[in-house]
C-alpha positions in Angstrom: 109.2 123.4 152.0 109.9 126.6 150.1 111.6 126.7 146.6 115.0 127.6 148.0 115.0 124.6 150.3 113.8 122.4 147.6 116.5 123.6 145.2 119.2 123.1 147.9 118.1 119.6 148.6 117.8 118.6 144.9 121.5 118.9 144.2 124.7 117.5 145.7 126.5 119.9 148.1 129.6 119.9 145.8 127.4 121.0 142.9 126.0 123.9 145.0 129.5 124.8 146.1 130.6 125.0 142.5 127.7 127.2 141.6 128.6 129.6 144.4 132.3 129.3 143.5 131.4 130.2 139.9 129.9 133.5 141.0 132.8 134.2 143.4 135.5 133.3 141.0 133.8 135.5 138.3 133.7 138.4 140.7 137.4 137.9 141.4 138.4 137.6 137.8 136.3 140.5 136.5 137.6 142.9 139.1 141.1 142.5 137.7 141.4 140.9 134.2 139.1 143.3 132.2 141.4 146.2 133.5 144.6 144.4 132.6 145.2 146.6 129.5 144.7 149.8 131.6 147.0 148.5 134.3 149.7 147.6 131.8 149.4 150.9 130.0 150.0 152.8 133.3 152.7 150.6 134.9 154.7 149.5 131.8 156.2 151.1 128.7 154.5 148.6 126.4 152.8 149.9 123.2 149.1 149.4 122.6 149.9 146.5 120.2 152.1 144.8 122.7 149.4 145.1 125.4 147.0 143.6 123.0 149.4 140.6 122.5 149.7 140.1 126.3 145.9 140.5 126.9 145.0 138.1 124.0 147.6 135.4 124.8 145.4 133.7 127.3 142.8 133.0 124.6 145.5 131.5 122.4 146.7 129.2 125.2 143.1 128.2 125.9 142.7 127.1 122.3 145.0 124.2 122.7 145.1 123.9 126.5 141.7 122.3 126.7 142.9 119.3 124.6 146.1 119.0 126.7 144.2 119.2 130.0 141.6 116.7 128.9 144.2 114.2 127.8 146.0 114.5 131.1 142.8 114.1 133.1 142.0 111.0 131.2 145.4 109.5 131.8 145.8 110.5 135.4 142.9 112.1 137.3 140.5 114.9 136.6 140.5 115.8 140.3 144.3 116.2 140.3 144.2 118.4 137.1 141.4 120.5 138.7 143.4 121.4 141.8 146.6 121.9 139.9 144.9 124.4 137.7 143.2 126.2 140.6 146.3 126.6 142.7 148.4 127.6 139.6 145.7 130.1 138.7 146.1 131.7 142.1 149.9 132.0 141.6 149.3 133.6 138.1 147.3 136.5 139.6 149.9 137.1 142.2 152.5 137.2 139.4 150.5 139.9 137.6 150.8 142.0 140.7 154.5 141.5 141.2 156.1 142.0 137.8 156.1 144.5 135.0 158.5 142.6 132.6 156.8 142.1 129.2 158.1 138.6 128.8 156.9 137.5 132.2 153.5 139.2 131.7 153.1 137.3 128.4 153.9 134.1 130.1 151.5 134.8 132.9 148.7 135.6 130.4 149.4 132.3 128.6 149.2 130.4 132.0 146.0 132.2 132.8 144.3 130.9 129.7 145.8 127.4 130.2 144.5 127.2 133.8 141.0 128.3 132.8 141.0 125.8 129.9 142.0 123.0 132.3 139.7 123.9 135.3 136.4 124.8 133.7 135.7 121.8 131.6 136.7 119.5 134.5 134.4 121.4 136.8 131.5 120.9 134.4 132.3 117.1 134.3 132.1 117.0 138.1 128.7 118.8 138.1 127.4 116.4 135.5 128.7 113.3 137.4 126.9 114.4 140.6 123.6 115.4 138.9 120.9 113.3 137.4 120.8 113.6 133.5 117.4 115.3 133.5 118.6 118.0 135.8 121.9 118.8 134.1 120.6 121.4 131.7 119.2 123.4 134.6 122.5 123.1 136.5 124.5 124.4 133.5 122.0 127.2 133.0 122.4 128.1 136.6 126.2 128.0 136.2 126.0 130.4 133.3 123.7 132.7 135.2 125.9 132.7 138.3 128.9 133.6 136.2 127.1 136.6 134.8 126.0 137.7 138.2 129.6 137.6 139.3 130.7 139.5 136.2 128.1 142.2 136.9 129.6 142.8 140.4 133.3 142.4 139.8 134.1 145.4 137.5 132.5 147.7 140.1 134.7 146.3 142.8 137.7 146.7 140.5 136.9 150.4 139.9 136.3 150.9 143.7 139.7 149.3 144.4 141.4 151.4 141.8 142.7 148.7 139.6 144.3 151.2 137.2 146.5 152.6 139.9 147.7 149.6 141.9 148.2 145.8 141.9 146.0 145.0 144.9 143.0 143.6 142.9 145.3 141.1 141.3 146.6 140.0 144.7 143.1 139.8 146.0 142.0 137.7 143.0 144.9 135.3 143.6 143.9 134.9 147.3 140.3 134.2 146.4 141.3 131.4 144.0 143.6 130.0 146.7 140.8 130.0 149.2 138.4 128.5 146.7 140.8 125.6 146.0 141.3 124.9 149.7 137.6 124.9 150.5 136.8 122.7 147.5 139.6 120.3 148.5 138.2 119.8 152.0 134.6 119.5 150.8 135.6 116.8 148.3 137.3 114.9 151.1 134.4 115.4 153.5 131.9 113.9 150.9 134.2 111.1 149.9 134.9 112.3 146.4 138.3 111.1 145.3 137.7 111.1 141.6 134.9 111.8 139.2 136.0 110.3 136.0 132.4 109.3 135.1 131.7 106.9 132.2 134.7 106.2 130.0 134.3 107.8 126.7 136.4 108.1 123.6 139.7 109.8 124.5 140.2 113.1 122.6 143.6 114.3 121.7 145.0 117.2 119.7 145.7 114.8 116.8 142.2 113.3 116.6 140.6 116.8 116.9 142.9 118.0 114.1 141.9 115.0 111.9 138.3 116.0 112.3 138.9 119.6 111.4 140.9 118.6 108.4 138.3 116.2 107.1 135.0 118.0 107.7 134.5 121.0 105.5 131.3 122.2 107.3 133.1 122.1 110.6 136.0 124.1 109.1 133.6 126.8 107.9 131.8 127.0 111.3 135.2 127.3 113.0 136.3 130.0 110.6 133.1 131.9 111.4 133.7 131.6 115.1 137.3 132.9 114.7 136.1 136.0 112.9 133.4 136.6 115.5 136.0 136.2 118.2 138.1 139.0 116.5 135.2 141.4 117.0 134.0 140.2 120.4 137.5 140.5 121.9 137.5 144.3 121.3 135.0 144.7 124.1 137.6 143.9 126.9 140.9 145.2 125.5 140.5 147.8 122.7 137.5 149.4 124.3 139.2 150.1 127.6 142.1 151.8 125.9 139.8 153.9 123.7 137.8 155.0 126.7 140.9 156.0 128.7 142.2 158.1 125.8 138.9 159.8 124.9 136.7 160.1 128.0 137.3 161.6 131.4 137.1 158.9 134.1 137.5 156.3 131.3 138.3 153.5 133.8 135.1 154.1 135.7 133.0 154.2 132.5 134.6 150.9 131.4 133.7 149.3 134.7 130.0 150.4 134.4 129.9 149.1 130.8 131.1 145.7 131.8 128.4 145.6 134.5 125.8 146.6 131.9 127.0 143.8 129.7 126.5 141.2 132.4 123.1 142.6 133.5 121.9 142.6 129.9 122.7 138.9 129.7 120.9 138.2 133.0 117.8 140.1 132.0 117.5 139.0 128.3 119.0 135.6 128.2 115.8 133.6 128.9 113.3 135.6 126.8 115.7 135.8 123.8 116.5 132.1 124.1 112.8 131.3 123.9 112.4 133.5 120.9 115.4 132.0 119.1 114.1 128.4 119.6 111.4 129.2 117.1 113.9 130.0 114.4 116.8 128.2 112.7 120.1 128.8 114.5 121.7 130.3 111.4 119.1 133.2 111.6 120.1 134.0 115.1 123.7 134.0 114.1 123.0 136.5 111.3 121.0 138.7 113.6 123.7 138.5 116.3 126.4 139.4 113.9 124.6 142.5 112.8 124.0 143.6 116.4 127.7 142.9 117.2 128.7 145.1 114.4 126.3 147.9 115.3 127.6 147.8 118.9 131.2 148.0 117.8 130.6 151.0 115.6 128.7 152.6 118.5 131.8 152.1 120.8 134.0 154.0 118.3 131.6 156.8 117.3 129.6 157.5 120.5 130.2 161.0 121.7 128.5 160.6 125.1 128.4 158.1 127.9 124.7 157.2 127.5 125.3 156.3 123.9 128.1 154.0 125.0 125.6 152.3 127.3 123.2 151.9 124.4 126.0 150.5 122.2 126.9 148.0 124.9 123.3 146.8 125.2 123.1 146.3 121.5 126.5 144.5 121.5 125.4 142.2 124.3 122.1 141.2 122.7 124.3 140.2 119.7 126.3 138.0 122.1 123.1 136.4 123.5 121.9 135.5 120.0 125.2 134.4 118.5 126.9 132.1 120.9 124.1 129.7 121.9 123.1 129.4 118.2 126.7 128.5 117.3 126.6 125.7 119.9 123.3 124.5 118.4 124.8 124.4 114.9 127.7 122.3 116.2 125.4 120.0 118.1 123.4 119.4 115.0 126.5 118.7 112.9 128.4 116.4 115.3 128.0 112.6 114.8 127.0 110.8 118.0 130.3 108.8 118.1 132.4 112.0 117.6 130.7 114.6 119.7 133.7 115.0 121.9 136.0 115.6 119.0 133.7 118.1 117.4 133.1 120.1 120.5 136.9 120.0 121.2 137.6 121.3 117.7 135.3 124.2 118.5 138.0 125.7 120.8 140.0 126.7 117.7 137.5 129.6 117.5 139.5 131.1 120.4 142.2 132.0 117.9 140.0 135.0 117.1 140.2 136.2 120.6 144.0 136.2 120.4 144.0 137.9 117.0 141.4 140.5 117.9 143.3 142.5 120.6 146.4 142.5 118.5 144.5 143.9 115.5 142.6 146.4 117.6 145.8 147.6 119.3 147.6 147.9 116.0 144.7 150.0 114.5 144.3 152.1 117.6 148.0 153.0 117.5 147.6 154.3 113.9 144.0 155.6 113.6 141.1 156.8 115.7 138.7 154.8 117.8 136.0 155.4 115.2 138.0 153.9 112.4 139.3 151.0 114.5 135.9 149.8 115.6 134.3 150.4 112.2 137.0 148.3 110.4 136.6 145.5 113.0 132.8 145.6 112.6 133.2 145.1 108.9 135.5 142.1 109.5 133.0 140.6 111.9 130.2 140.8 109.4 132.3 138.6 107.1 131.8 135.7 109.6 128.2 135.4 108.3 129.6 134.3 104.9 131.4 131.4 106.5 128.3 130.4 108.5 126.1 130.7 105.4 128.5 128.5 103.3 128.7 125.9 106.1 125.0 125.9 106.5 124.4 125.3 102.8 127.0 122.5 102.7 125.3 120.9 105.7 121.9 121.1 104.1 123.3 119.4 100.9 124.9 116.7 103.1 121.6 116.1 104.9 119.7 115.7 101.5 122.4 113.3 100.3 122.2 111.2 103.5 118.4 111.1 103.2 118.5 110.0 99.6 121.0 107.3 100.4 118.7 105.9 103.1 115.6 106.0 100.9 114.3 102.5 99.9 114.8 101.5 96.4 111.6 101.5 94.2 
């Protein structure tokens, strides 16, 4: 039996379908959504700042939507919430293709973030429920890899379809999500899966998550750092596309290639950099990632040639690889066993940065040059290291205090 056959027989067919679906859905999303700012700039009269609001609104909805979706799935059924989000997601992309009204586009962007925040966590729960505990890490790693494979292909298809000149890629994305939902529905029925609630755990609500944020200073500082990082990271999709369109011939095509370089860099360097990072404290990887993030942003604004843009994207992406996994490790180390759900739920407040970032980038781009815009944002991003450093110090003090309290009396 070869390795492919062994892999296919080692996992439930629903898990395999979700892995393939992750790749296909990422292809569909990335051939349309990264070009949303360009599409709106060409087909509407909105300013760059307003386009930034629309493009970033999905991240804002996702900040709180995960809590709402989780509460509803606990009360009713994760399966129902999963399919509602998939079919609604399909309608959202069709809506992007059919309207140019700013208010409706803002609503659609909010719904896009909401659908994603409902579907993806529930899909991960299903994969975990259908996989032995010792195999789950590999499944989630494969899911991350398949997503990046899809994201490396999607932008090229978007460029080929001419997303900047028509609405067809959004219609196609909507159709793919509709088909994905239908296939998944019939597969679940075929394999007798009516629900996948799994073991009952502590129910997490917005109120309980907010209580955790309000009471744990270390968590607050980590979230603040994640928000500032999000401000810088979000420039990659929205501000960069507008900058390229204004300053480079064939800016749309260049942006598509840069998005592909981003995904390919993750695919090629994720595993070796992860092994390297395991030998160091997570906070060190965050510091290094932030510096590379900042250098990549400055490169986006100051690069006079396309090859330099590619180099900047590679540097930026290595920063992404170092930063985000290390941030998860910090949170995992901080969270008490009885409140892990609440702590990881509170982490989604970091998405506020991805709402604020496009707004700030668009506002700066309307008033300055691309070089100034990306340099200012890079300086802001570096400030996130201060929050992480302060949080890490407080956590170290807390650990020493707990160790002292547990020490036996002489």
